[in-house]
N, C-alpha and C positions, 0 to 999 in steps of 0.2 A: 370553580377556579376557569378564570376564560386567559386569553393570550392579552395582555396588554399592549404588549410594544415590541419590535422586533429591529436590533439593531446588527450592524455588518461592519468587520473591521480589516483592513490590509494589512499586514506586520510581517515584518522580514523573516526569513531569508525571502519564502516566496508563497506565503501561507493566506487563507481568510478564514476569517473566524467568524461565527454567528451567535446570536446573545438574544435568547428570547425571556422576555421581561413576562411575569402574569400579576395577575391583579394582587392575589393576596402575597406579592413580594419573593415567590420563588424563580429562581432564575438556571437558564440551561443554556451549556454552551455546546456548540457544534463546530466541526471546520469544515465548509464550503471550498472546496479547491480544486483548480485544474491546470498544472504547470503551465504557466504559459498563457492563461485564459481567466485567471482566478477574477480580477475585476468582472470580466462579463457573467461569472459566476455569480458573483454578490449581486449585481444589476437584477439576475434573475429571481435570486432570492426577494428583494425587493417587490418585483413583480408579482410575485407570490403572497405578498402580504395580505391583498384584498382576501385571499382565503383562509388567513392564518388569525387576521384579527378579531377576537370574540370567540374564538374556538376554544373546545375545550382540549386543554394539551394533553389530556391521559389516552382520548380517542387517536390514541397511535397510527392503528392502521387506516382507520377510515380516513383520516389528515392525509396519509402516504397516498391511499388510491386518488383522492382527491385532487393532489398535487400532480397525479401521473397519468390518470385517466380522466381529469376533467379539461386536459387541454386535447384538443385534436390531434396535435403532433405529440410525441413523446419519445422518449429513451436519447441515447446521444450523451456525450460529455458532459454539457452545458447543465442542460435541464436537470439529468439525472445526478450532479456532481453540487446543484442546486438544493435539490431533494435530502440528500446526503448529509448534509450540515443542518440541515432543518431538522431530518430525524434523529440524528445524536442529540443535539438539543433537548428534544420533547424524551426523548429517554433518560437524558439525565435529568428533567424535571419530575419526571416518575420514581424514578430511584431515591429523589430527596424528598420527594412527598411519600414516600414509603419509609425510607430513613432506612435505605439498604441498597448493596450493588445492585446495578442494572442486571448482572446475572442471575441472582437470586429471583428475578423477576421473569425470568427465562427460562425455567427448571433446576437453577442451580448449576453447583459446580460438577464436571467432570474431572477435574486437576486441579490443584492448588498452585501450579505454576507451568512455565512453556518456554522451551528453548527457545532463545536468539541469537541472531546472526548480526556483523558487523559490516558494514562496506570498508574496503581498500581499494584504492589504486586510480581511482577519479575517471574521467571521460575517456581520458586515453592512457589506459593504464602500461607503465614503464617499471621502475621498483617497487615490485609489491611484496617481498620477500620479509623484508624489514618491518612492512606494514604489520605480513601474518602473524610474524613471532610477536609482534607489539599487542595486537590482539589474545593470540593466546596466553602469552604473558598475564594480560588482564583478565584472564578467564573464560572468554569466550571459546567454545567448542565449534564454531564455526564462522566463515567470512562468505563475502559475496562479490566478486568483481567481474568489470564489463570485461568479456573476451578480449574484445578487437576496438579498433579505432574502425573508420569507415572501410567496406570492403565492396567491392563491385559484383556484378553477378558471376564473372570469371575473372578472379584475382591473381595476384601472384603467389606463388608457394613459400615465399619468404614470411609473408604476413602469417599465412597459418604454423609457421615452424616459430617462431617469433609468441604465438599464442601457447603452442604445446610446451616451450620452454618455461615459460612462466609456470605456467602450471607445474610442471615437472618438479620446479623450484620450490615452489610453495610446499609439493608434497614429501618432497625429502626433509625441507627442512620440520615440517610441524607435523609430520609423521601420519601412517595410514588410516588413521581413525579420527583426525580433523577432518571436519566437513567444510570442502571446497563446491562453493553453487558459481556457475561461472555463465554470465549473463551475457547472450547474444545480443540485448538491446533491439530486436528489428531490424538490425544492422546489416544480417548476412540474408542472402537471398538462397533460394532453395538448391540452387547446383554446388554452391559453396558448403551451406549448412550440412549437407549429407556428408562430405570431408571432412569437417569440422569436427562435428560430432563423432564419426567413427574414430578417428585420429585421437578423440578426449577420452575415448573409452577406457584406454590404459592406465587412467590414472584415477578411476573410481571416481569422479566427481560427486557431490552428495546429487545436484541435478544439474539441468542446462537449463536456461530460461529463454522465453520467446526466441527459440533458432529460428523461425522465419514470424512475421507480423500475422496477426489474427485474419487479417484479409485472407489470409491464406490458410486458413484452418485446416481444409480437407488436406494439407501435405503433411500437418503433423504426425499422422499415419505411417506414411511413406518413411520420415525422418526417424520414428521410432523404430522400425523394420529395420533401420540402418545400424544400431548400435544399441549397446545393454545400456545406456542412461536414462534415469527418470527425467520425465521433459514436465515442465512447469510453465502457464501461461495464465492469463487471465487480466492482469492489471489495467487494458485496455477496453475490458469487455463491458456493459453496462446490463443490469438486471439479470435475474433468472431466464428471461428468453433468449440471450446471445450465449449463457452457460448451458443451455438446453440444446443447442446446437452445438458446442465443443464437446458436450458429454457422449452425445449421439454418433458424433464422427470418429469419436475415440483416438488413441495415441498419446494420451494427456495421462500422467501420474498423478501429479499435484496441480491443483486452481488458485490462483492467486488474485482474488476480488478485491479492489481497493477498498475502503468501509465509507471514504469520501469522496469517491468515485461511480460506485456499482449499487448505489442507493441504500446506503446508512447502513444502521445495524439490522433493520429490522431484512433489507433486503439479502445482505450478506448472510445472516444465520439462513435466510432458507436457501440460499445458493448452497452452503455447508451442508447442510440435511441430503440436497441433491446428491452431490459429489459422494455422499458418504453411503448412497443406492448403488453407486458404481465404483464402488472401493477406490476412490478417488481421494488423496489426501488434501487438507488445507491450509495453504502459508500466505496467509491474505500480507498483501503489498501496503507496504506503509514509511517510505521515504519521507514522512510530513512531521507533523507537530505533534505537541503532547495530547491533542482533544484526539486526535485521530489514533493514535498508540493505544490511548485508553479505551476507544471503542473497539479498536481490535481484542483487545484483551477481553472484554465482554464475550465478546464471540468465542475465541477460545477456550474459555471458562466452561463454554455448553456443547462445544460442538468437538467429539467423541472423536474425529479424523483431523484436529489441528493440530497441526508436527512440527512448526518452528515459525518464530514471529521474526520481521522485519521491525528494524527501526534504525531511525536516522541521527543517533548522537554521534557527531563526529563524520557524517557525511560530507563530502566533496561540495555537496551543494550548498550547505548552512554558513554562507557569510555574513556577518554582520550578529546574526542572532542563532541560538541552537534551542533543541528541545524543551529541554529544563529551566529557560530563561523565563518562559510565560507561566510556570508555576508554582507556589510557594512550600510544595510539599514533594521536592526532589526526591527525600529520602524514600519515598514508595515505587522509587524505580530504580532500586541499586540493583546491576546484574551481578549474581550469584553464580559462581560455578556454570557460566554460561546459559544461566534461568532467569528468569524475572516470576515474583511472586505475582498473583492475581491482586488488582486493586483491593481493597478494603471499605474504603470509606464510600458512602452514599452514591448515588447515580454511578456518574463516569467513573469516581474516586480521584477528582483534582480539583486542586484550590487553585483558581485563577488569578494570576497577577494584572488586574483590570487596569490598573494604574498605568504599566508598563504597555499594554495593550492597546487605551488611550492613546499614551504617546508616540508608540511606533505609527499609529495610524494619521498622524500628523504630516506624515511624508510618507505619503503608498509606497509601496514597492513596484516597480515593474517588470518584474524578472520573463525573460524569455530564454528557449534555448538555444545554443549555439545554432548557426548554419552550418553546415559544413559541405564542401564539394569535391567531388572525385579531381584524378588529376587532368581529365579531361574537359573538366570544368562545368560536369551535370551535377545537378545537387542529390548528396550521399545522406542516409539515412543517419540521422543521430541517435 
């Protein structure tokens, strides 16, 4: 069995898909995307074709090593996201070849379902209580929301008060056992992050996410010492080497590697095992499409420390198309009592709607994240 062809597709709302076709007719799918730079990632996949065409797709570890170590420059969002999509497609092929889900080729499952959470509130969250109650009514046991809009290094107390009011209202409406994850989104700098984290403590959040950017990961420990809330981060880190630094610094309770950014199934499984050795939980980042979600579930199935899974059905980014549009087996992604079952079909466990993907690719998206500015005109973190 040899790789015969590699196709790439840009599809709404902001995703990139990779299709690897073998000479025996087997096809694997991956999601190679870096939000706002997806076209660049897919061009990087095209550059890697010289290493892929004619290769045996079953040699996943070797192909991963070639793509990562074969170039003098390595790591970073573009290169690693391209590898991630290719890696997912190779695992999809391997699972289909052996007629079994990928997790059975990685040691089998430690669970048959995992808790999921849903996004509410948008980029600048305002009215969130009704949205949280609606998700609870749908059976979700947890939600995630952006904590705040843009914040300066030292900002108004009224902005902090607004965050506290929103979280308090959700806690009161949804009860003490409802999970509330609060994403700082890297918008908050250390001086305000410590204040906000300390004041949020009273509402018992499930976790706070990216209280500061990972460029400042040495301060996670300081923020952790200022509050009693689990801290999560990792969506903007790439490969085991970034996570090695994070885990050694400490202060983190939950890691959030993205299976479409951090190196695919191969690498995220290794990152999960590293975190387990530090007694750190796994909650893969996934505000993306069906291929990425299915890949996350394969890792969740085999990782003892996996605790909850992000998914993007209904998220505010999904304009024009949504997760289940691109597959023909949406029944396998029904959420029941806040959980999703592990896929049971071979490979990634999804049946791709290729006709729709080809149609979407005729008008490629050009998604970019918003550009915000502070009151003084300086660029704000989104």
